[in-house]
C-alpha positions in Angstrom: 139.9 103.7 -24.5 136.8 103.3 -22.3 137.6 101.6 -19.0 135.1 99.0 -17.7 133.4 100.5 -14.7 133.9 97.3 -12.7 137.6 97.9 -12.9 137.4 101.5 -11.6 140.0 102.1 -8.8 138.1 104.9 -7.0 138.6 104.3 -3.3 141.1 101.5 -3.7 144.1 101.3 -1.5 147.5 101.8 -3.0 149.3 98.9 -4.7 150.8 96.6 -2.0 154.5 97.1 -1.6 155.1 93.3 -1.8 153.6 93.2 -5.3 156.2 92.1 -7.9 154.0 92.0 -11.0 154.1 94.1 -14.1 151.7 95.8 -16.5 152.8 94.3 -19.8 152.0 96.4 -22.8 150.8 95.2 -26.2 148.3 95.7 -29.0 145.8 98.4 -27.9 146.9 98.0 -24.3 149.4 100.2 -22.4 150.5 100.8 -18.8 147.7 103.4 -18.3 145.2 100.6 -18.5 146.5 99.4 -15.2 145.5 101.2 -12.0 145.0 100.6 -8.3 142.3 98.0 -9.1 144.0 96.2 -12.0 147.5 96.2 -10.6 149.1 93.8 -13.1 148.6 92.4 -16.6 150.5 89.8 -18.6 149.8 87.9 -21.8 151.1 84.7 -23.2 151.2 83.5 -26.8 154.5 81.6 -27.3 153.0 78.2 -26.3 149.9 78.8 -28.5 151.9 79.7 -31.6 154.3 76.7 -31.1 151.3 74.4 -30.9 148.8 76.0 -33.3 150.8 78.4 -35.5 151.0 82.2 -35.7 148.0 84.0 -34.2 146.2 86.2 -36.8 144.8 89.5 -35.4 144.1 91.3 -38.6 140.3 91.0 -38.3 140.3 92.5 -34.8 138.9 89.5 -33.1 142.0 89.1 -31.0 144.8 91.2 -29.6 148.5 90.5 -29.0 148.2 92.0 -25.5 146.4 91.5 -22.2 143.4 93.2 -23.8 140.3 91.0 -23.7 138.8 90.6 -27.1 136.0 88.1 -26.2 134.9 89.4 -22.8 135.1 86.2 -20.8 138.1 87.2 -18.8 136.6 90.6 -18.0 133.3 88.9 -17.0 135.0 86.5 -14.6 137.2 89.3 -13.1 134.2 91.4 -12.5 132.4 88.5 -10.7 135.4 87.9 -8.5 136.2 91.4 -7.4 134.5 94.0 -9.6 134.1 97.5 -8.1 130.6 98.7 -7.0 128.7 100.1 -10.0 125.4 101.8 -9.3 122.3 101.9 -11.5 123.2 99.1 -13.8 120.9 96.6 -15.6 120.7 94.1 -18.4 118.9 96.0 -21.2 116.7 97.6 -18.5 116.1 94.3 -16.6 117.2 93.8 -12.9 118.2 97.4 -12.5 120.3 98.0 -9.3 123.7 97.7 -7.8 126.4 95.5 -9.4 129.5 94.4 -7.5 131.9 91.6 -7.4 132.5 89.2 -4.5 135.3 91.3 -3.0 135.2 94.8 -4.5 138.1 95.9 -2.4 140.5 93.2 -3.9 143.2 94.0 -6.3 143.3 92.2 -9.7 146.1 90.8 -11.7 145.3 89.6 -15.2 147.1 86.7 -16.9 145.7 86.2 -20.4 146.4 82.6 -21.6 143.6 81.8 -24.0 142.4 83.2 -27.3 139.0 84.5 -28.3 138.7 81.4 -30.5 139.0 79.3 -27.4 142.5 78.0 -28.1 144.7 77.6 -25.0 148.2 76.1 -24.7 149.2 74.1 -21.6 152.7 75.8 -21.8 151.1 79.2 -21.6 148.9 78.2 -18.7 151.9 76.8 -16.8 153.9 80.0 -17.5 151.1 82.1 -16.1 150.9 80.0 -12.9 154.6 80.4 -12.4 154.5 84.1 -12.9 151.6 84.5 -10.5 153.7 82.8 -7.8 156.6 85.2 -8.5 154.3 88.2 -8.5 152.8 87.5 -5.1 149.1 86.7 -5.7 147.0 85.2 -2.9 144.1 83.6 -4.9 144.0 82.4 -8.5 140.6 82.4 -10.3 140.8 80.3 -13.4 137.8 79.6 -15.6 139.2 76.9 -17.7 139.0 73.1 -17.8 139.3 69.9 -19.7 136.0 68.5 -21.2 134.8 65.0 -20.2 135.9 62.3 -20.0 138.4 63.7 -17.5 142.0 62.7 -17.7 143.9 61.6 -14.6 145.3 64.3 -12.4 148.9 63.5 -13.6 147.7 64.1 -17.2 145.6 67.2 -16.7 147.7 70.4 -17.0 145.3 72.4 -14.9 145.5 69.9 -12.0 149.3 69.8 -12.2 149.6 73.6 -12.4 147.2 74.2 -9.6 148.9 71.7 -7.3 152.1 73.6 -8.0 150.7 76.8 -6.6 148.5 75.3 -3.8 151.7 73.8 -2.4 152.8 77.4 -2.0 149.7 78.3 0.0 147.9 80.1 -2.9 144.3 79.2 -3.3 143.0 78.1 -6.7 139.3 78.6 -7.5 137.9 77.2 -10.7 134.6 76.5 -12.5 132.9 73.1 -12.5 132.0 73.5 -16.2 129.0 74.5 -18.3 127.6 71.1 -19.0 124.8 69.5 -17.0 122.9 68.3 -15.3 124.1 65.0 -16.6 126.4 62.4 -15.1 130.2 62.9 -15.3 130.0 66.5 -16.6 131.7 68.2 -13.6 135.3 69.3 -14.4 138.2 70.5 -12.3 137.7 67.8 -9.7 141.2 67.8 -8.2 140.7 67.9 -4.4 143.2 70.8 -4.0 141.0 73.1 -6.3 138.0 75.0 -4.9 135.5 74.2 -7.7 132.5 76.4 -8.1 129.2 75.5 -9.7 126.3 77.5 -10.9 123.1 77.7 -9.0 119.5 79.1 -9.3 118.1 82.3 -7.9 114.7 83.2 -6.5 114.1 86.1 -8.8 112.2 86.4 -12.1 112.6 89.1 -14.8 109.3 89.7 -16.5 109.2 92.0 -19.5 106.6 93.0 -22.0 107.0 92.0 -25.7 104.8 93.7 -28.3 104.2 91.7 -31.5 103.6 93.1 -35.0 99.8 92.8 -34.5 100.1 95.0 -31.4 99.4 92.1 -29.0 101.5 92.4 -25.9 102.7 89.5 -23.8 104.5 89.5 -20.5 107.1 86.8 -20.4 
């Protein structure tokens, strides 16, 4: 199995002695997939199957394991604390150095959602509880309820995050992918650090040649 370069543990310190987490095995995922970077991995499906029925993995679009079938979790983990990767690009564009926000941080993975987008509140709560036990310092959770937002006491993510913030564990979440329109921000609970997207001062021009041999820079 090819390891994502952002999860390379070269130069990483040893796993903290206070760490109580596990590297849970499953479909196409074993203990060798954990290292000094990804020090823990768990996956949750009991809540999902109780709510939506048995999870079908025959077509290979999902795995009964911590393995990421869709790529969203790997993407978010890399943004948060991906290792330094040299000479990377997006199909040749923006070539340079890629790194996460804190490359020296350890990662623990808690897979609670499916590639189809289905998530169970019970699975999410179980993951938050396990993260407390395991000894994490920060939880990055890229999930949220779509608008109109429920009250805090009816929103599972608000309840779960309050549960861990009360134990001095920071929770960082996304503000959502819908905007810029009124009332599209999600994860507004005051105890959550909500992060929004922004713009950059860079452009990525590239040449496109049409069938008539005309070339345009866009």
